[in-house]
Residue, then its C-alpha position, 0 to 999 in steps of 0.5 A: m594350655s598346660d604342657s602335659l598330657p595324661t600318663t601313658p596307662f601301661p604298667r611299669l616297663a618290664s623290659c626284654n633284656y635280650g642280649i645281657n650276659s651273666e655278669r650284667t656288663f653288657p646291658g640288654c634291649r631295653g625293649a617292652k616285652l610282648p604280653g605273656q613272652r619273654f622278649c620284645l617285638e624285635h627279638a621275639n622268635a617265630s613261635e613267640l610272635h605267632s602266640f603274641l599275634s594270636s592273642i590280639g585283634p582289632g581295638a587291643r592294647i599296644d606297648f612297644r615302648h623303647t622297641n626297635i621295630p622293624s617294618p615287617r613285624l610292624q606290618e604283620t602286628l597291624s595286619r592283625l589289628k585290621q577291621p572286618g571288611e574294608g576298615g583299616p587296623l584299629i587300635g586301642r591305647c598304645a604307646f611307642d614311647d622311645a620306639h626306634f623305626t628302623d626302616e619305613a613305617d606305615f600306619s596308614r589307614v589305622t584308627f587309633s581310637d584311644y590315647t596314643s603315644f610316640d613321645r621321643a620316638t625315632f623314625i629313620e626312613a619315611t613314615h606314613f599316617d596317611n588317612a589315619k584318624f586319631a580319636n583321642q589326644s595323641s602325642f609326638k613330643d620330643v619325636a625325631a624323624l629323619s626322613t619324610i613323615s606324612f600325615f595326609e588327610v589325617t583327622f585329629t579329633e582331640t589335641p595332638w602334641f608335637s612340642r619339641a619334635i624335630f623334623y629333619d626332612d619334610v613334613y606333610f599334613a595336607w588335607t588334615t583336619f584338626q578338630e581342636d588345637v594342635m601344639l607345635d611349641r618349640a617344634t623344628f622343621k629342618e626342611n618344609v612343612d606342608f598344611h595344604k588344604a588342612r582345616f582347623q575346627e577349633n581355636v588354635q595356636l600354631g607354635p611357636f616353632v621354627a621351620e627352617k625352610s618353607l612352611e606351606l599354608e595353602e587353601v587352609i581353612f580356619n574356622s575358628p580364631m587362630a594365632l601362629l607364632a613361627t620362625a621360617r624362610e618362607v610362609s605361603f598362605r595362598g588361597s587360605r580362608w579365615s572365618s574368624f579372627g587370626q593373628i600371625e607373628l612371623r620372623h625373617a619370612d617371606v610371606s605370600l597372602a595371595d588369593c586369601a579370602l578374609e571373613a574376619p580380621l586378620s593381623v600380620r606383623s613381624a615379632l621383633a624379638q626371639f619367641e618364648w615359650d615357659g620362659t625358654i627362648v626358642e632358638e633359631e639356628g640358621f637365622s642369625n644373619l637374616f633380617e628379623t622383619c618378615i617381607i610381604t611378597d604377595l597381596s594379589g587377589t586378596d580382599c584388604s578391607m580386614l587386613t592389618l600389616a605391622d612392622v613388615e616390609l613391602t619391598r617386593c610385595h606385588f599389589s596388582g590384583a588386590i581387592h580394597l587396597d584403600q582399606i588396608r591398615l599399615e601400622a607401626r613401621y613399614g617400608f617400600n622400595i626407594p629409588p636408586q640413589v645414583r647420580m645421573e646426567c641429563w643434558r650433561l646436568p647431574y641429578k639424582w632420583t627423587q626419593r619416595q616410597v615405591i611399589e614393587e610394580e613400579r620398580q619392575w616397570r623402570a627396569l624394563p629392558e625396552r627402556s633407555p639404559v640410563l633410566r634403568r640404571g639402579w633399578g634392579a634386575p627386570p622381571e622375569q615375566l615381562h608380560e606380567v608387569p601391570s599397565l601404568a594406568a593400573l599402577a596409577i590406580i594402585y598408588r591412589q588406593l594406597r594414598k586413600s588408606r594413608e589419608d584415612a589414617k591421617d598420615e599426610p606425609g605417608a600419602a604424599d609419597f603414594y600421590y607422587g607415584e600416582m602422578e608419576m604413572r599418569r605422566h608417563s602413561k600414554g592413555w592420557g591426552t597429550a595437553e594434560r600429559w604436558l601439563l603434568q609435565l610442567y606440574w612435576l618440573l616446577s614443584g614435583y606435583g606440588l610436593r617438593a618445596s626445594r624444587a618450587l623454591g629454586w624456580l622462584a628464585l631463579a624467577m626472581l633473579t631473572t625478573i631483576l636482571l630483566m627489570m635492570g635491563f629493560g624494565l626500568p627507564q632511563d630516568s624517572p619521567r617528570q611532570e610538566a605543567s603548561g597553561t595558556v594566560p587569557p588576554g587581559g588576564g584572568k583564571v589561568i587553567f594548567e594541564i599536568d603531563k608526564g612524559d614517557p619513560n625512555n629506555p635505558t641506553h647506559d649504566r643499566f646495571t647500578t645499585k640504584r637500578f638493583d634496589k628499584a628491580l628488587s622492590i619490583t620483583l618482591n612485590s610481584v612475589v606477593f601479588r602486589s604493584s610496586g608503583q614504579d615507572l616502568t618501560t613498556a617492556g618493563g610493564y609486561i615483565e612485571m606482569a609476568s612476574r606477578f602471575s608466575e612468582p606467586v604461584l611458584l611461592g604457592l607450590a612451595g607452601l603446598a609441598i611444605r604442608g604436605r610434609v608437616k601436616r598431621 
């Protein structure tokens, strides 16, 4: 869209020059003269003001360019423009360019029927456009509002322009209807900006602009494609509805997408470079020390089947209550919490938390005051509302849905972390049977649910070493039994029949741990790992040791292979 508007349809400005001295060394007032009068609205005397007010009526043109406008005289003017009956003031084409509103300005219920310009106007005190209607294009370019300005329930029939405007206090567009685009390029909001329950009817691009505090877009209705480009600290879309495609690019912001109704695809991504408009970089004063990536804080109550998140942080995101979470699309880079990297002790043995992706609800559960101080260490502060922490069964479902979304995206390594989280919640949940929980406990201990190859290989190495030691100590006989042949020679000669027998292996009594016995024990153990019989002579105890080894060690090897596959599969 062009960055231009129609030229204000007024004749060349005739300044009132009030206060100029004869030598013209002191500049006079630059305010526009009232029609047919000597001075501007501020400096007109009572007679001149009465004459001006008597000459106007509803729909009149107004030219208050470069004028200091006191509130009483503004209200007198608006009262003369009031429509018959219950209607508010009606203004035709009007120009408030470079006007200076010295105190509170109230344009409530005013209908601006033609082109309206407040370019470069300055609002010192609170300003109200509540229930106003702009029936034509309106321009607020380069406006400076030093106090609160409100547009409650305003209707903009055509495009309003707020390019390069700067608002030093709160701005309210609540319940406002934008029937066409709204131009906020390079606008700066020093405090909060509120679009609560606003309605956008046509294609809209908001921004790029800077909101140094919060940007409220709660319960907003987007009836057509929209694009939002903004730098902000907090952005809330709670309860908003998208009837058409939406694309949101944000910087630095904490973003809430709770209870959103998505009837069409919505893309939310972090803008990793500063915004530009017409080749000019949008300045971000006060944001230089903040992380560029935006943080999604809440998805509860939102149907995620139409939602795409890219280059965002999910470290503080609440997923509980999200709908169709298994269909969410996570693209480019995204980040979750990770377990604390602190060293702890269990039975005087040092260990660390397994590193994986952790959702915020699990972090809150692990930080609950009721848990052991040792287990809470490093998990951050507990939640303020303890009752809002979901049950472990609910957390398992969240992890299962996130795992499904990564599997559908062919991201097996990413899905593995969510599977680990799901199994952790099942292992800790008392809603499962005791036998199943013990089985999960064993599964976790041996291989990290088939996802930690190092753990399975460690147990395999320990099992092999144990097998070797047991074989050397009890499984291998002292000496290999010799075969003996015995037979009976019939009287008078003839055919001799021999019986070949082998003696029972003797349990070792000395020299158990020798190089030769180690070599045999190692051979037996390696064969057991691949589920083969060594064919060695063994004692009775050795036979049982070999059977146990042939069952357990291939299982551990298989778990290690499964874990490696889960990390490298694409």
